[in-house]
N, C-alpha and C positions, 0 to 999 in steps of 0.2 A: 897148176895155173896160178896159185896165189903165192906172193912173197910174204904175206902175213894175213891174219884173219881177225876180224872184229865182230862182235855181236851186232852192232849198228854203226853205219857210216852216215854222218850228217854232212850234207853239202850245201853251203850257202851262208849268207851273212845275216839273215833275218833274226830278230830278237827271239822269236819262237824257237828257232833252231838251236840257239845257244842255250836257252832255258831247257829245252828237251834233252840236249846232251848232258847237262849237269844233273837233271832229274834221273835220266837213265843210268848215269854213273852212280848216283846215290842208291839206286836199286841193285847195284852190283854188276851191271852189264859193262862190257868193255866197248868203249866208244871211240871213234875217230871223227874229228871235226876238221873239214877242209873247205877251201873256197870261201873264206869269211873275210877277205880283204876289203869288201865293200861296206864294212861296218862304219857307222858314224864315228868321227874322230875329233880330236881337239885341234884347234887352229891357233897358231901364234900370230896374233894381230897386235902390232905395235908393242911387242913385249908382254902382252897379256894373253894367257891361254884361255880360250873359251870354246865351248862345244860348237860344232859346225851348224847344228840344227837345234831348235827348241825341243825340250823334252818335259812333258808334264805327266806326273803320275797321279792316279786317283788316290784317295786316302788309303793309308797302309792297312786299314781295317777292312777294305773291300775284299770279298772272298778270293778272287783270282790272285791278287797280289799276296794277301796274307797266307794263303795255302802254299804258294810257291816258296815264300821265305821260310815258313815253318818246316816244310819238307826238306829244305836244304840247310836247316839249323842255322839260319843267319838273320832271324828276326831282329834280335837286339843289335847286331852289327848294322843292319840297314837303318834302324831307327836312329842311330847316332849320325847317319849321313843324310837324313831327310829332314825337311822342315816345311810346315804349311806356309803357303804364300801369305804375306802379311796383309794383303788387300784382297777383297773378294773380286770375282770377275765383274767387269763393268761393261755395259752395253752403251756405247756412245752413238747417238743418233742426232740428226738435226733438231729434233724436238726436245732433246735433253739427255740426261744420263740416268741409267737404271742399273742398280747393283744387284747381284744374285747373293742372297743371304741365307745361311742355314736356319736362322731363327725365323719362324713363321710370323711372329708378331712384327719384327722389323721388316720382313718382306711385305707384309700387308700395308705398312706405312709407305714403303717405296711404291707399291702398286697404286695406292690411292693418289700419291703425289704425281706419279708419271702418267696414269691413265684416267684419272678423274672418276667419272661415273662408271667407267668400265673396269675399275679396280677390283670389284668383287668377282666379276667374271674371270679376270686374269688370275686371281688367287685360286679360284676353282680349277682353272686349267693347270696351274702350278702344282696344286695338291694332287690332281689327277695324274700328272706325269710322275710324281713321286710314287703314287700307288702302282703304276705300271712298272716302274723301275724295281720296286720291292717284290713284285711278282716274279721278275726275271732273275733277281739276285740269287735266290736259293739254287737255281740250276747251275750257277757258277761255282757253288761250293759243294754240290752233291756229287755222287758217283756217276750221275748221268753225263755221258760224254757230249761235248759240243765241239764240232759238229757231231750229230748222232751217228753211231755205227751199229748196225743190226736192228732187228725188229723191236726189241724192248726199249732201246734208247729213242728210236723214232716214235714209239708210242708215247713215251714221256713228253717229248717235244709237242706232239699233237695234243696231249692232254693240257699242256701249258697254254697252247694257243686257244683252247676253249675257255680258259679263265680270263683271257684278255678282253677288254671292252670291244664291242663291235664298232664298225666304222662310224655309225651314227652317234655313238656314245664315247668316242675317243676324246682325250682331254682337251684338244683344241677345236673339237667339232662345234662347241657352243659359241665360239668367237666368229665374228663376221669374216667372210672370205679374204678381205684385204687387211685384216688386223695385223699390225706390225709384229706382234709376238710370233705369229706363224713364220714370217720371214726370218726372225731372229733365231728361232729354234732350228730351222733348216740350215742357216749359215753356221751356227755353233756346231751342229753335228757334222757338217762337211769339213770343218776345220779340225775337229778332235777325233774323227774316225776316218776310215778309208772308204766311205760311202759317198758317191756323187751327189750333188745337191738335189737333183731331180729324183733320186732314189731314197731319200730320207723318209722313213715311215714312222709309225707310231712308237714302236719299241726303240728304234735307233734314236729318234729325237728325244723321247722321254728319258732314256738312260743318259744320254749326253747332257741334257739339261740338269738332271738330278745330280750327277757327279760334279758338274760345274758349280751347282748351288752349295753342295757340301764343302767344296773347296779343293783345289789342286795342291799337290805337294811337289816341292823341288828337290831333286836328288843332287848331292854334291858331285860336280863334274858332269851333270846332265846325262845323256844317253851313254857316252863313253864311260862315265863313272859307274853307272848301273851295270853295264856290261862287264866292267872290270871286277865288280863284286861277284857276278856269276862265274867269270873266268877263274877268279881265285878259288872259288868253291870247287869248280871242275878240276883245278890243278891238284886238289887233295883227293881226288877220286880217280877211278880208272878211265880217264878221258884224255886222249891225246889230241892236241891241236897242232897241226902242221902248217906253218906259214908258207906263202908263195907256192902253194900246190893247187893246181886247177884240175877239176874233173873234166874229162873229155869223152867219156863213154860209160853208159850203164851196162855192165856185163850181165847177160842172161844165160840161165841154165835151166833146162827142163821147164821152160815157160814161166820163170820167176826171176826177179832181180837177185843176182848172186854175188855182185861185186861192183867195183868202180875202177876204171882205168884212169890213171893220173899222169899229168906231166908236171915238171919237165923230165922226170926220170922214166916216163913211159912204163910205170909199174902198175900191176893189177893187184888190188887189195880185195880179198874175199870177205863176205859178211853174210849175216843171216837176214838183215833188213837194211834198206837205204831210205833215208829221209831227205827229200829235196826241200831245202829251206831258202829257195831263191825264186825269182820270177818264173812263171810257167814257160814263157818262150825260151828261156835258157835251158829248161829241161828238155824241151822238144829238140833243141839243137844237139843233144847228146845221143839221139836216136837216128836222126836223119830221116830217110825214107822208111825205116823199120818201125816207126812209132805206131802203136796200136790205134785203132779208130777212136776209142774212148779218150785216149791221151791227146789225140789231135783235136778233139772237140772241146777240150777244156778252155782254151782261150775264147771260144764262142759262148760259153756259159756265163763267164764273168769277164768283162773287158774294161780296160782303163778308159775313162771318159774325161777325166780332169787330172791335174797334178797340183801339188803345193809348190809354190815358188817363194823362196825365202831370201831376204836380204838381211845381212848382219851389219848393224850400225854400232859404232862406239860414240857415245855422247858424253858431254860434260856432266859431272855429278850434280851440279847445281841446276840443271835443266828442269823446268817445272813438270815435265812429263817423265822424268827418269826416276819413277818410284816403283820398286819391285811389285810385280803383279801382272795381270792379264787383262787386256782390253780388246773388245770386238767393236770396231768402228764400222757401222753399216749405214750407208748413205740413203739407199732407197730399198725398202723391204719388199716392194712389189717386183723388183728386178732380181734376176738370178745373182747370187753372191759371187760374181766373177770379177777378176782383175781389180781395178781400183774402187769398185763399188763396195767391197767388203775387205777390210784389213784386220788381221789378227796380230796383236802386239803382245809379245812376251818380254817383259823387262827383267833382266837378271839382277843378281846381287853379288858383289865382290867385296873384298876386304876394304876397310875404311882407308887403308893406306894408298889405295888406287884412286886416281882422279877421274876415271872414266867408268861408264856403266854400259854393258852390252844390251842391245835391244834387237830382237829378232822380229822382223816385219814380214808376215806371210800373207800371200794372196792366192787365189785359186785361178788357174788358167785351164782352158779347154785343151784337150790333147791335140785337136786339129790345128789350133793356133800355133802349137810348138813346131809344127812342120815348117814354119817360116824361118826357124833357126834363130841365130844370134840377133838378127835384125829386129825380130819381134820382141825379144827379151830386152834389148836396148831401149826400144820405144816404151815398153812397159815400165822399165825402171824410171824413165823420165816422168811418166804419168803418176807413178807412185810418189815420186819426190814432190810433184806439184800437189798431190792430195795431202801429203804430210804437212806441207806448208799451209794448207787450208785448215787442217785440224789444229795445228799449233803455230800461230804466228811466230816469226823469227826462228823457225825450226832449224834452218841452215846455219844460223849463228851458233847453235849448240852442238852441231855434228863435228866430231873429230875425224872420223874415218867411216867410209861405206865400203863394205866388201860384198859384192854380188856373188851369188853361188850358182853353179851349174850353168855357166854361159856357153860351155863347149858343146856343140852338137853331138860329139862322140860320147859325152858322159851324161847328157841331160836325162836320159831314160833311167839311169841308176841313181842320180843325185836328186831327182825330183820325185818325192813319194807320190804314188798313184792313188786315185780315188776310183772305185769300181762301180759298174752298173751291171745289173743282172738282166739277161734276156727274158727270164721267166720269173714269176713271183717267188720270193724266198720265204721259207718258214721263219716266223718271228721277225722277218725283214732284217735279220742280222746275220743269217747263215749264208755262206757262199759255197766255195768248192769243198767237196768231201776230202777226207784224208786219202782215200783210195784213188789210184790213178788208172786202174784197169790192168796194170801189171802186178801180179801178186808180189808182196813184200817190198813194194816201192810206194812210199807215202809222200804226200805233199803237206808242207807245214809253213805257214806264213800269214801275212795280212789277208790273203784271199779266203782263208777258212772262215773267219768271223769278222768280215770287214765292218759290220755295224757296231763293233765294240772297241775299235782302235787298239791301243796298247793292252787294255784289259782283255780283249779278245785273243791277242797273240799269246798271252800268258795262260789263259784258260785252255786254248787249243793245245799248247805245249804240254800242259799237265795231263790233259785227257789222253793224248797219244802216248806219252811216256808211261802212263798207268796201264794202257793196253799192252804195249810191247813188253813191259816189265812184269806183267801178270804171270805168276807161276815161277818166276825166277827167284832163286834163294837170295834174299836181301842180306848184304853184309854192311855193317856200319863202318865204312871207310873213314868217316869223319871223327871217329872216336880217337882221342889222343893226338889228333893232327893239329899242327900249328897253323892257324888261319890268320893272315894279316888283317889289321884293323881292330 
């Protein structure tokens, strides 16, 4: 049957899939990675290479990222390519500007200036969110798998849930129902995770706020640069990456996944396990009518309700708003953070010899609205441009080029990152789909596993699954003596 055989085949472009491939190779398994052409890429815009989408990493000391880099022996290399953003995240509202600061004394001053008599209550909420975040953080560094697998891991997650404050004592519970901080936390979590605005809960909102307050880090080259680091590591390990190869069928034997059929050569590659690192609907397409019931039900458990829509702008360096950092402009906190009501700005930084600065402007659009196609997105772009002019007078005067992304109806589902909603309550409100798909030795790995944690969740899930599949496998240090670029 097989033209060749691998321990694990990873199919798909998700960051978690690439991380899992490298981690499994580090553990000595022979890995094949295919179907990754949908990865974020660099764009050549007016002679300047910039990432197609914004990419913000949590601080390199956070457990999920630190554990990944340490396991791949690239902590020092990564630290040479990352730098903390020079400005804290700013919340821009009609009432004024509020900065998220890691220093509690400085944050108290900000809260008093922005909220007046409510400043003390706001600081209690901020410290409460930090406490919730600290409760969850050890789970991202422990041997407990997230999402949990088996009785013991589910018991640990249940124990963690008992430590979290009850609904009446949640960090934001003491604030009035229409307090603007509630709307800000909901919007921030929706922009920095894969959770729909209506599904942002206590843990998701607290973790998103706490990471933003600690400060984001920028990786050299954005998401393509970070992926290149993992790819370089995988290249020194028993990990094969085949370009322009598309999986068209999951081969089954004796009731388990036993291989993948690939095109254009129509070859079948055997394996011990398959990791699907792409959208769930794409996986269902590989089975046709033969998909198991549990596999067919996965899209109903977690469904995309919104998407991130990003425009890339090049602006003159002297523009007053072209200062590297992150800004969330929220017009009305009582309304859902959709379309031009909430804009997430990421201002990049390039060499001083370049006269322009890249700015990624992201908004959230409902999935149903995207069915209108390019006409809706064109109208949305016009409204975004008008909103930008309201935020910064003479905005158009400083814009050199505007590059809209994902206008094609054929590509919008893959180019617009999805935000998910769960049909039933989720444990910790960060957990989504399990690794298991219902077919033995076929695993799901991507944003849907831990949508409430964003990039951090993808890396945590990748580490958990790699540790499980690599358990008991004799580890060989393939990185010893290898030349690693950078």
